C-alpha positions as a Markdown table, in Angstrom:
| # | Residue | x | y | z |
|---|---|---|---|---|
| 1 | Met | -35.0 | 74.0 | 121.5 |
| 2 | Pro | -32.3 | 76.2 | 123.1 |
| 3 | Ala | -29.3 | 77.5 | 121.1 |
| 4 | Cys | -25.6 | 77.0 | 122.0 |
| 5 | Glu | -24.1 | 80.1 | 123.7 |
| 6 | Arg | -21.0 | 79.8 | 121.5 |
| 7 | Cys | -22.0 | 78.8 | 118.0 |
| 8 | Gly | -25.8 | 79.3 | 118.1 |
| 9 | Ala | -26.6 | 75.7 | 117.0 |
| 10 | Pro | -29.7 | 74.2 | 118.4 |
| 11 | Phe | -29.3 | 71.2 | 120.7 |
| 12 | Lys | -31.3 | 68.8 | 122.8 |
| 13 | Val | -31.4 | 69.6 | 126.5 |
| 14 | Thr | -30.3 | 66.6 | 128.6 |
| 15 | His | -29.7 | 68.6 | 131.7 |
| 16 | Pro | -31.4 | 71.8 | 132.9 |
| 17 | Leu | -28.1 | 73.7 | 133.3 |
| 18 | Lys | -26.7 | 72.7 | 129.8 |
| 19 | Arg | -25.6 | 75.8 | 127.8 |
| 20 | Phe | -23.5 | 74.4 | 125.0 |
| 21 | Cys | -24.2 | 72.0 | 122.1 |
| 22 | Ser | -20.9 | 70.1 | 122.6 |
| 23 | Glu | -17.9 | 69.7 | 124.9 |
| 24 | Ala | -15.8 | 71.4 | 122.2 |
| 25 | Cys | -17.9 | 74.6 | 122.5 |
| 26 | Gln | -17.8 | 74.4 | 126.3 |
| 27 | Arg | -14.0 | 74.1 | 126.3 |
| 28 | Ala | -13.5 | 76.9 | 123.8 |
| 29 | Val | -15.6 | 79.3 | 126.0 |
| 30 | Glu | -13.6 | 78.2 | 129.1 |
| 31 | Lys | -10.3 | 78.7 | 127.3 |
| 32 | Gly | -11.3 | 82.2 | 126.2 |
| 33 | Arg | -12.5 | 83.1 | 129.7 |
| 34 | Tyr | -9.1 | 81.9 | 131.2 |
| 35 | Arg | -7.1 | 83.8 | 128.6 |
| 36 | Ala | -9.1 | 87.0 | 129.2 |
| 37 | Arg | -8.5 | 86.7 | 132.9 |
| 38 | His | -4.7 | 86.0 | 132.6 |
| 39 | Thr | -3.8 | 88.7 | 130.1 |
| 40 | Gly | -3.1 | 92.3 | 130.7 |
| 41 | Glu | -0.3 | 94.5 | 131.9 |
| 42 | Val | 2.1 | 92.9 | 134.4 |
| 43 | Ala | 5.6 | 93.4 | 135.7 |
| 44 | Cys | 8.5 | 91.3 | 134.4 |
| 45 | Lys | 9.7 | 88.7 | 137.0 |
| 46 | His | 13.3 | 89.6 | 136.4 |
| 47 | Cys | 13.7 | 93.4 | 135.6 |
| 48 | Gly | 10.3 | 94.7 | 136.8 |
| 49 | Ala | 9.4 | 96.4 | 133.6 |
| 50 | Ala | 5.7 | 96.6 | 132.7 |
| 51 | Phe | 4.7 | 94.6 | 129.6 |
| 52 | Gln | 1.5 | 93.3 | 128.0 |
| 53 | Arg | 1.1 | 89.6 | 128.9 |
| 54 | Val | -0.2 | 87.2 | 126.4 |
| 55 | Met | -0.8 | 83.5 | 126.7 |
| 56 | Val | 1.8 | 81.2 | 125.1 |
| 57 | Gly | 0.1 | 77.8 | 124.7 |
| 58 | Lys | -1.0 | 76.9 | 128.1 |
| 59 | Arg | 1.6 | 79.0 | 129.9 |
| 60 | Lys | 1.6 | 82.6 | 131.0 |
| 61 | Lys | 4.5 | 84.8 | 130.0 |
| 62 | Val | 6.3 | 86.1 | 133.1 |
| 63 | Tyr | 9.3 | 87.8 | 131.4 |
| 64 | Cys | 9.2 | 90.9 | 129.1 |
| 65 | Ser | 11.8 | 89.5 | 126.7 |
| 66 | Leu | 13.9 | 86.4 | 125.9 |
| 67 | Glu | 16.9 | 88.3 | 127.2 |
| 68 | Cys | 15.3 | 88.7 | 130.6 |
| 69 | Gln | 14.2 | 85.1 | 130.6 |
| 70 | Tyr | 17.7 | 83.8 | 129.8 |
| 71 | Glu | 19.4 | 86.1 | 132.3 |
| 72 | Ala | 17.0 | 85.0 | 135.1 |
| 73 | Lys | 17.4 | 81.3 | 134.3 |
| 74 | Ser | 21.2 | 81.7 | 134.2 |
| 75 | Ile | 21.2 | 83.4 | 137.6 |
| 76 | Ala | 18.9 | 80.7 | 139.0 |
| 77 | Tyr | 21.2 | 78.0 | 137.6 |
| 78 | Gln | 24.4 | 79.6 | 139.1 |
| 79 | Ala | 22.7 | 79.8 | 142.5 |
| 80 | Arg | 22.0 | 76.0 | 142.6 |
| 81 | Ala | 24.0 | 74.2 | 145.2 |
| 82 | Asp | 25.0 | 71.3 | 143.0 |
| 83 | Val | 26.4 | 73.7 | 140.3 |
| 84 | Lys | 28.4 | 75.6 | 142.9 |
| 85 | Ala | 29.8 | 72.4 | 144.3 |
| 86 | Asn | 31.0 | 71.3 | 140.9 |
| 87 | Leu | 32.6 | 74.7 | 140.2 |
| 88 | Arg | 34.5 | 74.5 | 143.6 |
| 89 | Arg | 35.6 | 70.9 | 142.8 |
| 90 | Ala | 36.8 | 71.9 | 139.3 |
| 91 | Arg | 38.8 | 74.8 | 140.7 |
| 92 | Arg | 40.4 | 72.6 | 143.3 |
| 93 | Val | 41.4 | 70.0 | 140.7 |
| 94 | Arg | 42.9 | 72.7 | 138.5 |
| 95 | Ala | 44.8 | 74.1 | 141.4 |
| 96 | Arg | 46.1 | 70.7 | 142.3 |
| 97 | Lys | 47.3 | 70.0 | 138.8 |
| 98 | Gly | 49.1 | 73.4 | 138.8 |
| 99 | Gly | 47.1 | 74.8 | 135.9 |
| 100 | Gln | 48.3 | 72.0 | 133.5 |
| 101 | Gly | 46.0 | 70.4 | 131.1 |
| 102 | Arg | 43.2 | 71.9 | 129.2 |
| 103 | Ser | 42.2 | 75.3 | 130.3 |
| 104 | Val | 38.4 | 76.0 | 130.6 |
| 105 | Ala | 37.2 | 79.6 | 131.0 |
| 106 | Ile | 34.7 | 80.0 | 133.8 |
| 107 | Leu | 32.4 | 82.9 | 133.1 |
| 108 | Trp | 30.9 | 83.3 | 136.6 |
């Protein structure tokens, strides 16, 4: 009887290419192989600094820090056409009202 490549438990061969005793062992090995392939030193998507990438759940880290992530997402949000249109509309309405009413600070 062959032994499982992951846990070493003996199992009954039902297919000539079977290497693991269960689907759980097979998935664990695949997960480890995927993580090993997608970790290592990479450049940050925002600032370009090199950092050691690790897997976070099922996703790969692409930013070196939360600050870089927040800044990149903010820039992407400000570049959206619907956001720009709403800012222009808000400025026109404020100008038409003569600056009366509630004042809202626009940071961009």
